[in-house]
N, C-alpha and C positions, 0 to 999 in steps of 0.2 A: 504493500500500500504506500509506503514511503516513496519508493521509486516513482510510482504513478503521480503522487502529489508534487514531487520535484519537477517532473516532466510537465505537468499542468501549469505549475508556477512559472516555469520557463516560458511557456506559451503566453501566459497572461502578462508577464512583465514586458514581453516583446511588443505589446500594443501600447503606443504612447498616448494613453487615454487620459490626457490632461483635462481637467474640468472645463466644460464649455465646448469641447471639441466633439465631433461625431463619434458615436459609439458603435457604428456599424460593424467595424472589424471585430472588436472584442465580444460584442453581443452575438454576432453570427457564430463565432467560435463556441461560446458557451451554449448557445441554443442547439447547435448541431451535436455537441458533446452529450448534452442531456437527452436529446431525442434519440441518440444512439442506443439508449437503454430502454427505448419504447415508452418514454415519458413525454406527455404533451407539455409544451412550453407556450406560455402567453407573454406577449410583449405589450407594455404600455408606453406610448410615445409622448414626447413633448409636442408642442403645437406645430413645430416645423418638421417633425418626424425625423430629426437628425439624431436624437438621443433616446434611448429606451431603457426601461427597467425589465428585468427578467423574473418571471414567476412560474414555478412548477410545483406540483404536489406529488409526493410518493405516499403510498399506503391507502387505507380505506377512505372513502368519501363520507366521513363522520365528523361531528363537532369535536373540538379539542385539538390536541397535538401542538406542534411547535413550529414557529417561524424561525428560520436561520437567515439572518440578514447581514449583508455586507454591501460595500459600494465598489463599483468598478473604476471610478475615476481616481486620479492621482494629482498631486500638486506639480507645478512646473519645475524644471531643472535649470532653467536659464540663470546664468550667473553663478551657479554652483560648481565647485571643483571636485570632480569624481576621479577616483583612481582607475575606473573602468567605465565602459559604456553603460549609462544608467538604464538603458532599455535592452540590455543583454544580461540575463541572469548569470552571475559569476560566482563560483565557489572558491572561497579561501578560508582555510582553517575551520572547517565545519560551519561556516557562515555563508549564506546565500545573499549576495549583494544585487541590488537593482531597485529602481524606483517603484514603490508600491509593494515591495516584498513583505514588509511588515504592516504597512498601512494601505490597503488591507487585503492584498491579493493572496497573501499566505493563508488567511482564513478561507478565502474563496476556494483555493486549491484543496484545502482539507475537506471542505464540504463536497466538492465535485469528485475528489478521489474516493470519498466514502459512499458514493451512490451504490456501487455493487453490494456493500455491506447493508445499506438500508433496504435494498431489494431482497436480500437473502433472509432478513430477520423476521419476515412476516409481521409487519407492524400492525398493532391493534389501534394505534392512533396515527394520524398523518404527520409527515414532515413536509413543511412548505419551504421552498427555497425562494428567497426574495432578494435579488441583487439590484441595487438602485444606482442611478447616475447622479453626478454632481453633488454628492454629499459634502465635498470639501468646500464648496462655496455657499453652504447654507441649507443643503437638503432640497435642492430644486426638484429632484425626481420624486420625492416622497408624496406630494399631493397627487401626482399622476398614478402612483401605485395604490394609494389608499382609495382613490375613486375608481379604480379599474373594476370591471365586472367580476373578474376572477377572485380578486382579493375580497371584495364585498360579499361574495358568495361563500367564503370560508369563515369559520368561527374558531380560530386557534385559542388555545388556553394561555400560552405564553409566547413571548418573543425573546430571542437571544440575539443581540447585536454583537458581532464578533470582533469589535475593535480591539487593538492590542492592549491588554490590561495585565499581562503576565499571569493570566488565568485567575485573576482576582475578581470577586463579584462586586460590580459597581451598580449602585442603585439610584444615583442622582448625578446630574451635571448641570452646568450653567447653560443658558440659552445663547442665541447669537443673532443679533440684528445686523445684517450686512447692508451698509449704507454708502451712498454716493452723494456728494454735493457738487453742483455745477453752478459756477458764478460767471455772470456776464458783466464785464466792466465797460470802460470807454477809453480807447487808445488816443493819446495825444503825445506830442514830443516831450521828452523828459526835462526840457529846459524850464517848463512850467507845469509840473505834475498836478498842481491843484486844479487845473482845468479839466483833468481827466479823472477816471475812476480806475484805480488799480485793483483788479480782481484778486491779485496775489495778496495785497494788503488786507483786503476784506477777508480772504481765507485765513490769514494769520490771526485776525481778531476772532473769527468764528472758532478756529481750532483752540485758541486760548480759552474761549468760553467752554468748549468741550472738556478741556483739561481742568478748568476750574470746577466743573460739576464732578469730574472724576476724583479730584482731591476731596470734595465734599463727601462723596460716597465712601472714600477710603477712611475718612474720619468717623464713619458710622459702621464699623464691621459688625457682622452678625455674630452674636455671642454664642460660644460653644459650637461654632460651625466647623465641620470637617473640611470645608473648602479652603484651598490655598491659592490666592488670597481669599479671605472670608468676606468679600464685598464685590460688587459689580465693577467692571472695568471697561475702559475705552482704549482703542488703539487706532491711530491714523497711520495707515500702511503705505499709502501712495499719494503723491501730489505732482501735478504738472500744470504748466500754464505759461502765458506770455509769449512774446515773439522776439524781443530784443531788449538789451539793457538800457537803451536810450529811448524807450517808449513805455508808457504805462501799460500794464498787462490788461489786454482786452478780455481775457478769459482765464479761468483757473478751475480745475477740477481736482477733488481729492476723495479717495476711498477710505472709509473708516468702518469700525465695527463697535458694537456695544454688546458686552457679554453680561446679561443680567443674572442675578442669583434666582433660584426657584422662589416664586412668590413676589418677585420684584415686578412692578408695573413698568415695563420698558416703554410703553406708549406714552406715559406721562413724562418720562425723562426726555424722550425724543421730541415731544411736543414743546417742552421748555426750550430746547435748542432751536426749534423752528420758530418759536415766538421771538427769541432774541434776534434771529436772522431777519424776520419780517418787520419787527417793530423798532429795532435799534439800528441795525446795519443798513437795511434797504432804503429807508426814507432819504437819508443824505445822498445816497448813490443816485436816486431818481431825481433829486434836485439838480444834479449836474447833467444827467442824461436819462430821459424817460424810458429808454430801452434796457437799462440796467436791471439785473435779475439775479435772484438766489433761489436755486432749487435744492431742497433737501429730500433725497429720494431713498425710500426703503426698498432695496432690491429683493430682499427676502428676510423673513422674520422666523428663525428656527426656534421653536419653543424650548424652554428649559425642561429638563427631565427631573421630575421630583420623585420621591420614594413612595408616593401615595398608593401606586398600583404595583409596586415591585415585589412585594414579599412572596407571592405565590411562585413567581419565576425564580427568585433567589433561593427559596426553599428547595425547588426542584434541583438546582445546580448543587446545593449543599448535599442533597441526597446522593447524587451520583459521583460527586468528587470528594466529599468529606470536608470541604471548606465551609466554614460557618461565619467568617467575618463579612462585614458589609463596608463598602467604601464609596467615596465620591471622587469625581475628577472635574477639572476646570475646562477641559476641551469638550467640544460639542460632537454629537453623533446624531444619527437618525432616531435614536431611542425616544427623544422628546415627542416626536410625531406619533409613534406607536402608543406611548403612554397617554398622550392627550386624547387618543382615540379610544381610551378605556382598556387597553390591553396590558396585562401584567408583563413588564419588560425589565430586562437587565442587560448590562454591557459586560461581556466576558469573552476574551479571546487570547490567542497565543502571541507572544512577543511583547516588546516594550515600546510605549509611545515616545520614549526619549529619543528613539532613532527615526521616528517619522518626520517627513518633510526635510530631513537633513541630507547633505551629500554623503555618499557611501551608506545609504540606508540598507539595513540587512535584517534577516531573520535567521535564527540558527536552526541547524538540523534537529537539535533537541526540542526546540519550540514547535517545529512542524510535527514532531512525534507527539508532543503534548496535545496539539490540536486534533490529530487523528485519533488519539486515545479518547479525547472528549467526544468526538463524533460517535465512536463505537459505544461508549457508555450511554449516550442519548438513545441510540438504536436499541440497545439491550433493554433500557428502561421502558421504551414505548412498545416493546414486544412482550 
């Protein structure tokens, strides 16, 4: 089984399935592989039909059972220094290097390699395979999966999201509001910048406001919280704008995110930022040029994952693995969507998140074995 998992992982890593790009290649491979075992596969597409989720069911058509969830997309490698080709699985010292090897194509490989075991076990409850697209940018694929006919017609008991947790049981994580701000200024010669509107200067003031709110939240940590840090956070990750140093910037865009704690009203926080933009920053801009504009855009709002519905799923994993601890993480997953839909959900998978998104990302052979053992225990339990 290990050899099959490594072979599958090699194929999966070879697809440069960076978030936002077409999934035709990787999804076609996964679909054909599953169908090779006589299993029907359903795809749920985005509006452009360029990206798709994969859904398949093994076992009897009854209520209950388990969803095994993972994502097919990976983060970019641009600007990173790798010792080997990031899209060629490379083995060194019992480690398998490649983009997505640990986050989270390693888990996908364990699921796919275990299909023969699932079929042999004569399952009494079904195993649903649900692989989603664009999780890394906020879970864009999840609404399409949740609203698909095939998913709506099944009634799973629990969901296991196989993100790398070193096989620890995770029952909560922060949410993620993926944001973009687009500012239109007014270009004039820099010899008299007061006659223009510098979109970059406006962006600086708005970012300062975001950081001010971030500092306020940091001063109000949630007591006895397991999260690190125990408060909601902001990050401005990308900024661009302007045309030349001797002209006021006619435009500026910046991408940022807000990671709210479970129970935090992210809408109210973002509304405060929008109000500052509309009522404080925009009026003096329009006094100079009526076409000046500030757009604060929520591109996706991934819900936090709280532990309200997690215990049934956590208890299941405790039964089959012997692990009884419960933990939280600050990174986001698709678990929040499943939990918000009322499904008992946990995050648990092989490998360490500390290697995700980094150059020379890897999963170890031992961690793949752990993932395969986990799949076998699930099959035994459902049989």
